[in-house]
C-alpha positions in Angstrom: 319.0 243.1 54.7 316.8 245.4 52.7 318.7 244.7 49.5 318.4 241.0 50.1 314.6 241.3 50.3 314.5 243.3 47.0 316.5 240.6 45.3 314.2 237.9 46.7 311.1 239.9 45.5 312.6 240.3 42.0 313.3 236.6 41.8 309.7 235.8 43.0 308.3 238.3 40.4 310.4 236.8 37.6 309.2 233.3 38.6 305.6 234.5 38.6 306.0 236.2 35.2 307.6 233.0 33.8 304.7 230.9 35.0 302.2 233.4 33.7 303.8 233.4 30.2 303.9 229.6 30.2 300.2 229.5 31.0 299.5 232.2 28.4 301.5 230.2 25.8 299.5 227.1 26.7 296.2 228.9 26.3 297.3 230.3 22.9 298.1 226.8 21.6 294.8 225.4 22.9 292.8 228.3 21.5 294.3 227.7 18.1 293.3 224.0 18.2 290.3 222.4 16.4 287.0 222.5 18.2 283.4 221.4 17.4 280.3 223.5 18.0 277.0 221.6 17.9 274.0 223.7 16.7 270.4 222.9 16.1 270.9 222.8 12.4 274.4 221.3 12.2 278.0 221.1 13.4 280.6 223.8 13.0 284.3 222.9 12.9 286.5 225.7 14.1 290.3 226.2 14.3 290.8 228.8 17.1 288.4 231.6 16.2 288.4 230.6 12.5 285.5 228.7 10.9 286.6 225.6 8.9 283.3 224.0 7.7 279.7 223.5 8.6 277.9 220.1 8.3 274.2 220.6 7.7 272.0 218.3 9.6 268.6 220.1 9.6 266.5 220.2 6.5 267.1 223.4 4.5 265.2 224.7 1.5 264.7 227.5 -0.9 261.2 228.8 -0.4 260.1 225.3 0.4 261.8 223.8 -2.7 265.0 221.7 -3.0 264.9 220.4 0.6 268.3 219.1 1.5 270.4 218.0 4.5 273.6 215.9 4.9 276.1 218.1 3.2 278.9 220.5 3.9 278.4 224.3 3.5 280.1 226.6 4.0 283.6 225.3 3.4 286.1 228.1 4.3 289.5 229.0 2.8 292.5 229.4 5.1 291.8 233.1 5.5 288.0 232.7 6.1 286.6 233.1 2.6 283.6 231.0 1.7 284.6 228.5 -1.0 281.3 226.7 -1.7 277.9 227.6 -3.0 274.4 226.6 -1.9 271.2 227.1 -4.0 273.1 228.6 -6.9 270.8 230.2 -9.5 272.0 228.0 -12.4 271.6 224.7 -10.5 269.6 225.3 -7.2 269.8 221.6 -6.3 273.6 221.9 -6.0 274.8 222.2 -2.4 278.3 222.8 -1.1 280.2 219.5 -0.8 277.6 216.8 -1.5 277.2 213.2 -2.6 274.1 212.2 -4.5 272.8 210.1 -7.5 270.1 210.6 -10.1 269.2 206.9 -10.2 267.8 205.0 -7.3 266.2 201.6 -7.9 264.8 198.8 -5.8 264.5 195.9 -8.3 262.9 197.5 -11.4 261.1 200.3 -9.4 262.6 203.8 -9.8 262.6 205.5 -6.3 263.2 209.2 -6.6 266.2 211.3 -7.6 268.7 212.3 -4.9 270.7 214.5 -7.3 267.9 216.8 -8.3 266.1 216.2 -5.0 262.9 214.8 -6.4 260.9 212.4 -4.2 264.0 212.0 -2.0 265.0 213.0 1.5 267.8 212.5 4.1 267.1 212.1 7.8 270.2 212.9 9.9 269.3 210.9 13.0 272.4 211.3 15.1 275.8 213.0 15.0 278.5 212.2 17.4 282.0 213.4 18.0 284.7 210.8 17.7 287.8 210.4 19.8 290.9 211.1 17.7 294.5 210.1 18.0 296.3 213.4 17.6 294.9 216.9 17.1 292.3 216.1 14.4 288.5 216.4 15.1 285.9 214.0 13.7 282.2 213.5 13.6 280.1 210.6 12.4 276.6 211.1 11.1 273.9 208.5 10.9 271.7 209.3 8.0 268.6 207.4 6.6 267.6 207.9 3.0 263.8 207.9 2.4 261.3 208.6 -0.4 257.5 209.0 -0.6 257.6 206.4 -3.4 258.6 203.6 -1.0 256.1 203.0 1.8 255.2 200.3 4.2 251.7 198.8 4.6 250.7 201.7 6.9 251.7 204.4 4.4 254.9 205.3 6.2 258.2 206.0 4.4 260.5 203.0 4.7 264.3 203.3 5.1 266.1 202.9 1.8 269.8 203.2 2.7 271.6 203.5 6.0 274.4 206.0 5.5 277.2 206.6 8.0 279.4 209.5 7.1 282.6 210.5 8.9 284.1 213.9 8.5 287.6 214.5 9.9 289.4 217.9 9.9 293.1 218.2 10.6 295.0 221.2 11.9 296.3 223.6 9.3 299.8 222.5 8.1 301.8 225.4 6.6 299.7 226.4 3.6 297.0 223.8 3.5 294.2 222.2 5.6 293.1 218.6 5.2 289.5 217.3 5.4 288.7 213.6 5.0 285.2 212.4 4.2 284.2 208.7 4.4 280.7 207.7 3.2 279.4 204.3 4.1 276.2 203.1 2.3 274.3 200.0 3.4 271.1 199.1 1.5 268.0 198.5 3.7 266.3 196.5 0.9 267.7 193.8 -1.4 268.3 194.6 -5.1 269.0 198.3 -4.4 270.9 200.1 -7.1 272.3 203.6 -7.5 273.5 205.3 -10.7 274.5 208.6 -12.2 272.9 210.6 -15.0 271.3 208.5 -17.7 273.4 209.8 -20.5 277.0 209.7 -21.8 278.1 212.0 -19.0 277.0 209.7 -16.2 277.7 212.2 -13.5 277.0 211.3 -9.9 278.7 210.7 -6.5 281.0 213.0 -4.6 280.5 216.6 -5.9 282.0 219.8 -4.6 280.2 222.9 -5.8 283.1 225.4 -5.5 283.2 229.1 -6.3 285.2 229.4 -9.5 287.6 232.3 -10.1 287.8 233.8 -13.6 291.3 232.4 -13.9 290.5 229.0 -12.5 292.9 226.3 -13.5 292.4 222.5 -13.3 295.5 220.3 -12.6 295.8 216.5 -12.3 298.8 214.2 -11.8 299.1 214.3 -15.6 299.3 218.1 -15.8 296.9 220.9 -16.8 293.4 219.7 -17.7 290.8 221.4 -19.9 287.2 220.6 -18.7 285.2 218.7 -21.3 281.5 217.8 -21.6 282.2 214.1 -21.0 284.2 212.5 -18.2 287.9 212.8 -18.2 290.3 210.1 -17.1 293.0 212.2 -15.5 294.2 210.3 -12.5 293.6 210.0 -8.7 293.4 213.7 -7.8 292.1 217.0 -9.2 293.1 220.5 -8.1 291.0 223.6 -8.8 292.9 226.8 -8.2 292.5 230.5 -8.9 292.5 234.0 -7.6 289.4 234.2 -5.5 290.2 237.6 -3.9 292.7 239.4 -6.1 295.3 238.7 -8.8 298.1 238.1 -6.3 296.4 235.5 -4.0 296.0 231.9 -5.3 293.7 229.7 -3.4 292.6 226.2 -4.3 290.8 223.0 -3.4 292.2 219.7 -4.4 290.0 216.5 -4.4 291.8 213.3 -3.7 290.3 209.9 -4.3 291.2 207.0 -2.1 292.7 203.8 -3.9 290.2 201.7 -1.9 287.2 203.3 -3.7 285.3 201.1 -6.1 286.1 201.9 -9.7 289.3 203.7 -8.7 290.6 205.9 -10.2 287.4 207.7 -10.9 286.9 209.7 -14.1 286.1 213.4 -13.6 283.3 215.6 -14.7 284.8 219.1 -14.7 283.2 222.4 -15.4 284.9 225.8 -15.8 281.8 227.8 -14.7 278.4 227.5 -13.1 278.5 223.8 -12.0 280.0 221.3 -9.6 283.1 219.2 -10.0 282.5 215.4 -9.8 284.6 212.3 -9.0 282.2 210.1 -11.0 280.9 206.9 -9.3 279.7 204.6 -10.6 280.8 204.8 -14.1 279.3 204.4 -16.7 276.5 206.0 -14.8 273.6 204.6 -16.9 274.4 201.1 -15.7 274.6 201.9 -12.0 275.9 199.7 -9.2 274.2 197.5 -6.7 274.4 198.4 -3.0 274.8 195.4 -0.7 272.4 195.0 2.2 275.1 193.0 4.0 278.5 194.7 3.4 278.5 198.5 3.1 279.8 200.3 0.0 282.5 202.8 1.2 283.6 205.9 -0.6 286.6 207.9 0.7 287.8 211.4 -0.4 290.3 213.9 0.9 290.0 217.7 0.4 293.0 219.9 0.5 292.1 223.6 1.1 295.3 225.4 0.2 297.1 228.6 -0.7 299.2 227.4 -3.6 300.2 223.8 -3.3 302.2 222.5 -6.2 301.3 219.3 -8.1 304.3 217.5 -6.6 303.2 218.5 -3.1 299.6 217.2 -3.8 301.0 213.9 -5.2 303.1 213.4 -2.0 300.0 214.0 0.1 298.0 211.6 -2.0 300.8 209.0 -1.6 300.5 209.3 2.2 296.7 209.2 1.9 297.0 205.9 0.0 299.0 204.5 2.9 296.3 205.5 5.4 298.2 208.6 6.7 
């Protein structure tokens, strides 16, 4: 009788341990999932305990200068290294992953410079978490562009553009993480126009300011690319990779342009040191493009934060991206 009770107790204990391990396993999976943390100054994407990226909502400045909001910084590598720069000494108006333009016109009137942050501001009015199908996490931010150069009859700054930007982060897949950014721009005034730098470079639009390794390499679908002063037509994606920590660890950020983007495929402004990398829109920058006040202009990009993706792997991911996957 005594032995029967021992056997029964052992069976009960095994059952309890099995349930405990199952619960523990479930918690581990959950803890490694993507989560959002809403802070007073922005939204932090996390995967388990690891930070993925921070979207800046509150106005940030450098001793009261270069006031900016509505951008991503920091962006983290898969092992937690910060990949982006904010307020770099060489170009203090650069900021993480940003999208901005030198030219902003309403009719023939020049209204500030969003690239160099002169007479220009971004008001992030609302940020919401979206419900995703699958394990991704998304936010959408409602942003209003304003300038002290465009006022109503009472001296108040009038809305220039209504921007809705969606940022989606996907769980890490093997040796890369995927971040989608969709920027929707709707003019609040008729005859609104944006444009890049008013020279032959014409830079403007989606611009990651990435820390560059000494051995940084640039690769496009066409192969290795050497940065030039002027825009380069190199295809629908650009990868910047190098040894950010030591000679044996290669990390990279690939920038993918969506085929639905106006002007696709965008030319690229590339710099091997002390600058941003830019998927140029519109091009040529000196002519600019008109923003509709009826149908929004939508720009879509995908970032791949990776540890050594090959060009063929990036091309396959871009092919899926082109199909909406």
